[in-house]
matplotlib code that plots the C-alpha trace (Angstrom):
import matplotlib.pyplot as plt

x = [145.8, 146.5, 143.3, 142.5, 139.3, 137.2, 138.8, 142.2, 141.2, 142.3, 145.9, 146.1, 143.3, 142.9, 139.2, 138.0, 134.8, 132.7, 132.8, 131.5, 132.4, 129.6, 130.2, 131.6, 133.9, 131.3, 131.7, 133.1, 130.3, 131.2, 127.7, 128.0, 128.6, 132.3, 133.2, 135.3, 138.7, 142.2, 144.4, 148.0, 149.3, 152.0, 150.5, 148.3, 144.8, 142.8, 139.4, 137.0, 134.1, 131.4, 128.0, 125.1, 121.7, 119.2, 116.8, 113.2, 111.1, 107.3, 103.9, 103.0, 106.0, 105.9, 103.0, 104.9, 108.1, 111.4, 114.8, 117.6, 121.0, 124.2, 126.8, 130.6, 133.5, 136.9, 140.0, 143.6, 145.5, 148.9, 148.1, 148.1, 144.9, 141.7, 138.4, 137.4, 138.5, 134.9, 131.6, 129.7, 126.1, 126.0, 122.9, 123.9, 123.8, 127.2, 129.6, 133.3, 134.2, 137.4, 138.6, 141.8, 143.4, 146.5, 150.2, 152.2, 153.5, 152.7, 149.2, 147.0, 143.3, 140.5, 136.8, 134.4, 130.7, 129.1, 125.4, 124.1, 123.6, 119.8, 119.5, 121.5, 124.4, 127.8, 130.3, 133.7, 134.1, 137.4, 140.2, 142.5, 145.4, 147.7, 150.7, 151.0, 149.3, 151.4, 151.1, 148.4, 149.7, 149.1, 149.4, 147.4, 145.6, 146.7, 143.0, 139.8, 136.4, 133.0, 129.7, 126.4, 123.3, 120.5, 120.1, 122.0, 125.1, 124.7, 124.7, 121.1, 120.6, 123.7, 124.4, 120.9, 118.4, 115.5, 112.8, 113.1, 115.9, 118.4, 121.4, 123.6, 122.9, 124.0, 127.7, 128.9, 132.4, 130.9, 129.0, 130.2, 131.7, 133.9, 135.0, 135.9, 137.8, 139.8, 140.6, 141.9, 143.7, 141.5, 140.2, 136.5, 133.5, 129.9, 126.9, 123.9, 120.5, 118.1, 115.0, 116.7, 116.0, 117.4, 114.5, 112.3, 109.3, 105.8, 103.7, 104.4, 102.8, 105.0, 104.8, 108.4, 110.3, 112.0, 115.0, 116.3, 120.0, 120.0, 119.3, 121.9, 125.1, 126.6, 126.5, 128.8, 125.9, 122.6, 120.8, 122.6, 122.1, 118.5, 117.9, 119.6, 117.0, 119.4, 118.2, 121.6, 123.8, 127.6, 128.9, 131.4, 134.8, 135.2, 138.4, 140.1, 138.8, 139.1, 137.4, 139.0, 135.7, 132.1, 129.8, 126.1, 123.9, 120.4, 117.2, 116.0, 113.7, 112.9, 111.2, 108.7, 107.4, 106.9, 105.1, 102.8, 102.0, 100.9, 104.1, 103.1, 105.5, 105.5, 106.9, 109.7, 110.6, 110.7, 113.1, 115.3, 115.5, 116.3, 118.9, 120.7, 120.6, 122.2, 125.0, 125.6, 125.7, 128.2, 130.4, 130.3, 131.2, 133.9, 135.6, 136.3, 138.7, 136.6, 135.2, 131.4, 130.1, 126.3, 125.2, 122.1, 121.5, 121.3, 117.6, 115.3, 116.4, 113.2, 115.0, 118.3, 117.5, 116.4, 119.6, 121.7, 119.8, 120.1, 123.8, 124.2, 122.1, 124.2, 127.5, 126.2, 125.1, 128.2, 131.0, 131.8, 133.6, 134.3, 130.8, 130.1, 127.1, 127.2, 124.9, 125.6, 124.7, 121.4, 121.0, 121.5, 119.4, 120.3, 124.1, 124.3, 121.2, 119.3, 119.7, 117.0, 113.9, 115.1, 118.3, 121.6, 123.5, 127.1, 127.9, 126.2, 128.1, 131.4, 130.6, 129.5, 132.6, 134.7, 132.5, 132.9, 136.7, 137.0, 134.9, 137.1, 140.3, 139.1, 138.2, 140.9, 143.8, 144.7, 145.7]
y = [-160.6, -159.7, -159.4, -157.9, -159.1, -157.2, -158.3, -157.0, -153.7, -151.5, -152.6, -151.2, -148.6, -145.2, -144.5, -140.9, -139.6, -141.8, -145.4, -148.5, -152.2, -154.8, -157.7, -161.0, -159.7, -157.7, -154.6, -151.3, -148.8, -145.2, -143.7, -140.1, -137.4, -137.1, -140.3, -142.8, -144.4, -144.1, -146.9, -146.9, -149.6, -150.4, -151.8, -150.9, -152.0, -151.5, -153.1, -152.9, -155.1, -152.6, -153.2, -150.8, -150.3, -148.1, -145.9, -146.7, -143.6, -144.1, -142.8, -140.4, -138.5, -140.0, -141.6, -144.8, -146.4, -145.0, -146.4, -143.9, -145.4, -144.0, -142.1, -142.1, -140.3, -141.9, -139.7, -140.4, -138.4, -139.2, -137.6, -134.0, -133.4, -131.9, -133.7, -137.4, -140.3, -141.4, -140.8, -144.0, -144.7, -148.0, -149.7, -153.3, -154.7, -156.3, -155.8, -155.6, -152.2, -151.1, -147.9, -147.5, -148.9, -147.3, -147.3, -149.5, -147.5, -146.3, -144.9, -143.4, -143.7, -142.2, -143.0, -140.5, -140.7, -137.8, -138.5, -138.5, -141.3, -141.2, -141.6, -144.8, -146.5, -147.8, -150.3, -151.8, -155.5, -156.2, -154.7, -156.3, -155.3, -156.9, -155.6, -155.0, -152.9, -150.3, -148.8, -146.1, -142.5, -139.6, -139.2, -137.3, -134.3, -130.8, -129.7, -131.6, -130.0, -131.6, -130.1, -131.2, -130.3, -131.0, -131.0, -127.8, -129.4, -132.5, -130.4, -131.3, -130.5, -128.3, -129.7, -129.1, -126.3, -128.7, -129.6, -133.0, -134.9, -137.2, -138.7, -138.0, -134.2, -134.1, -133.5, -133.3, -132.3, -129.1, -128.3, -125.4, -127.5, -129.6, -126.5, -124.7, -127.8, -127.8, -124.1, -124.8, -128.0, -129.8, -133.4, -133.3, -135.1, -134.4, -135.7, -134.4, -135.7, -134.0, -132.8, -133.1, -130.9, -130.7, -132.7, -135.2, -133.4, -134.0, -132.1, -134.4, -137.8, -140.4, -144.2, -144.5, -143.0, -139.7, -139.0, -135.6, -134.9, -135.1, -138.9, -139.3, -137.4, -139.5, -142.7, -143.8, -144.6, -145.0, -144.7, -147.9, -149.9, -148.8, -150.0, -153.3, -153.7, -153.2, -151.8, -150.9, -148.5, -148.1, -145.0, -142.8, -142.6, -138.9, -139.2, -141.2, -138.7, -135.2, -132.3, -128.9, -127.4, -128.6, -126.4, -126.9, -125.6, -126.7, -124.7, -124.5, -127.5, -126.8, -123.7, -125.8, -127.3, -123.9, -122.6, -125.6, -125.1, -121.6, -119.9, -120.8, -119.4, -122.8, -124.4, -121.8, -122.3, -126.1, -125.6, -123.3, -125.9, -128.7, -126.6, -125.7, -129.4, -130.3, -127.8, -129.4, -132.9, -131.7, -130.2, -133.2, -135.6, -133.4, -132.1, -128.6, -127.4, -127.9, -124.8, -125.1, -122.7, -122.4, -121.2, -120.7, -120.1, -119.6, -120.5, -119.8, -117.4, -117.5, -119.0, -117.2, -114.7, -117.6, -119.5, -116.5, -115.8, -119.5, -119.5, -116.3, -117.9, -121.1, -119.1, -117.0, -120.2, -122.3, -119.8, -121.7, -119.2, -121.8, -121.5, -118.9, -117.9, -116.7, -116.3, -117.3, -114.8, -115.7, -117.1, -114.5, -116.0, -113.2, -114.0, -117.5, -119.2, -121.7, -125.4, -128.1, -127.3, -123.8, -125.2, -123.4, -123.8, -124.8, -121.1, -120.3, -123.2, -121.8, -118.4, -120.0, -122.1, -118.9, -117.4, -120.4, -120.6, -117.0, -117.6, -120.5, -118.6, -116.0, -118.4, -121.0, -118.7, -120.7, -119.4]
z = [-4.9, -1.2, 0.8, 4.2, 5.8, 8.2, 11.5, 10.3, 8.8, 11.7, 11.1, 7.6, 7.4, 9.0, 9.7, 10.1, 11.7, 13.9, 12.6, 14.2, 13.8, 13.8, 16.3, 15.1, 12.4, 10.5, 8.5, 9.7, 9.1, 8.1, 8.0, 9.2, 6.6, 5.8, 7.7, 5.8, 5.5, 4.0, 2.8, 1.5, -0.8, -3.3, -6.5, -9.5, -8.3, -5.1, -4.7, -1.7, -0.6, 0.4, 2.0, 2.2, 3.7, 1.8, 3.6, 3.0, 2.5, 2.2, 3.4, 4.8, 3.5, 0.0, -1.9, -2.4, -1.0, -2.3, -1.6, -0.9, -1.5, 0.1, -2.0, -1.5, -3.1, -3.9, -3.9, -4.8, -2.1, -3.6, -7.0, -5.7, -7.7, -6.4, -6.8, -6.8, -8.9, -8.7, -7.0, -6.5, -5.4, -3.5, -4.9, -4.0, -0.5, -0.9, -3.8, -4.8, -6.3, -8.0, -6.1, -8.1, -11.2, -12.8, -12.8, -10.3, -7.4, -3.9, -3.7, -0.9, -1.5, 0.6, 0.6, 2.1, 2.8, 0.9, 1.8, 5.4, 7.8, 7.9, 4.1, 3.6, 5.3, 4.0, 5.5, 4.6, 4.7, 3.0, 0.8, -1.8, -4.0, -6.6, -4.5, -0.8, 1.9, 3.7, 7.1, 7.4, 7.1, 9.4, 13.1, 15.7, 14.2, 15.4, 15.5, 15.6, 14.7, 15.2, 13.8, 15.3, 13.3, 10.9, 7.1, 6.7, 8.2, 6.0, 2.9, 1.9, -1.7, -2.0, -5.5, -6.8, -7.3, -8.0, -5.4, -3.7, -2.0, -3.8, -2.1, -5.1, -4.8, -1.1, -0.7, 2.9, 1.8, 0.2, 3.4, 5.6, 8.4, 6.2, 4.3, 7.6, 8.7, 5.5, 5.8, 9.3, 8.5, 11.1, 11.2, 10.8, 12.3, 11.5, 13.5, 11.6, 10.6, 8.2, 10.1, 13.5, 16.4, 19.9, 21.3, 19.5, 17.9, 19.3, 16.8, 13.7, 14.0, 12.2, 12.0, 13.2, 16.2, 15.5, 17.6, 18.8, 18.9, 22.7, 22.2, 19.4, 20.2, 23.0, 20.9, 18.1, 15.7, 17.4, 14.0, 12.7, 15.9, 16.1, 12.6, 13.5, 16.3, 19.2, 22.6, 23.9, 22.0, 21.8, 23.5, 21.6, 23.2, 23.5, 25.6, 22.7, 20.1, 21.8, 20.0, 20.1, 19.1, 18.8, 16.7, 17.5, 14.6, 15.8, 16.3, 12.7, 13.0, 16.7, 15.4, 13.5, 16.7, 18.3, 15.2, 15.0, 18.7, 18.1, 19.3, 22.8, 25.5, 27.1, 24.0, 23.8, 27.4, 26.8, 23.9, 26.1, 28.9, 26.5, 24.6, 27.9, 29.0, 25.6, 26.1, 29.5, 27.9, 25.2, 27.9, 30.1, 27.2, 25.7, 28.9, 30.1, 27.4, 24.3, 22.7, 22.3, 19.6, 19.4, 16.0, 13.9, 10.2, 7.4, 7.0, 10.0, 12.7, 14.8, 17.9, 17.7, 20.5, 22.7, 21.9, 22.7, 26.0, 26.9, 26.3, 28.4, 31.2, 31.1, 31.3, 34.3, 36.1, 35.4, 34.8, 31.7, 29.4, 26.7, 25.3, 22.6, 20.5, 16.9, 13.9, 10.3, 7.5, 5.8, 2.3, -0.5, -3.3, -5.8, -5.8, -4.2, -5.5, -3.5, -3.1, -3.0, -1.0, 0.0, 1.6, 1.2, -2.1, -2.5, -2.8, 0.5, 2.1, 0.8, 2.4, 5.7, 5.7, 5.6, 8.4, 10.6, 10.0, 11.1, 14.2, 15.2, 14.5, 16.9, 19.7, 19.2, 18.4, 15.3, 11.8]

ax = plt.figure().add_subplot(projection="3d")
ax.plot(x, y, z, "-o")
ax.set_aspect("equal")
plt.show()
């Protein structure tokens, strides 16, 4: 068997999405929804040494501690077939798993993180085959799309209609952003956390620190490094990974804070200030040419008018015409059903994916 260890993975593996390598030859972590890797080899067997970190959910959210394990999908890109060879739940902290076993030949195997970063993490330590590894395929993408959001963007419960969250019922590849990227032939990145708002909430007392997206977006993977006990976080290289469009679908959870504070005007004004500051951060990090599309939906539209007015105010103040604001159509439970905990179903995500693809075609002048 031919083996590639962690420190040589970049020579033979193409990573997608935001990934981060641990210092000292550690794993390459692919924690964000739809992040992952692709490897080409000639042979009949491909095995991977994968590591994982479960998320520990306990009081006050649950009566007792529950471990949430990350889920991945394995696809044979060279077969021409849709769907996964396997969907795996990583319940062991360190294990060798067979990703492919079949006829001898040239194969291209992709692994994608289906569940979200905050609900369990996954990393690659080594690969081995009975044949030989080939150079990674694919060059620079013609279009790169990034979605920034909350549980909706993660695909929370989109493969379930039962209450409660289970990582095996969250499929980021069937969420609207990934579907729009597929329709446009774009490379996709998703920076999304269930329950996330623009700014960290103040109304919900929790035993652990809860981050707002304003404290997450500029870093490669602050959630992992925070869990590792680090105080300094690795910035993401936006110049090396330029986005053609960034879709911001935040505001659903921000509305909870405003409601809990009695719909106070001061709370709404605070949201508007932080939302505009976040647009400025996204613009500064991505550069002047990236389209920034501010969206809301399909669950709670309470803050849509404030988002629209904030975007208008930002445009008037800066003259930045590459910022737009649009609304997704709401959930249609009679024809689309409802996912877990009132979240959008897979059918709703499919329709949202078409909506987003059409918006981006309009603004980016792509087919």
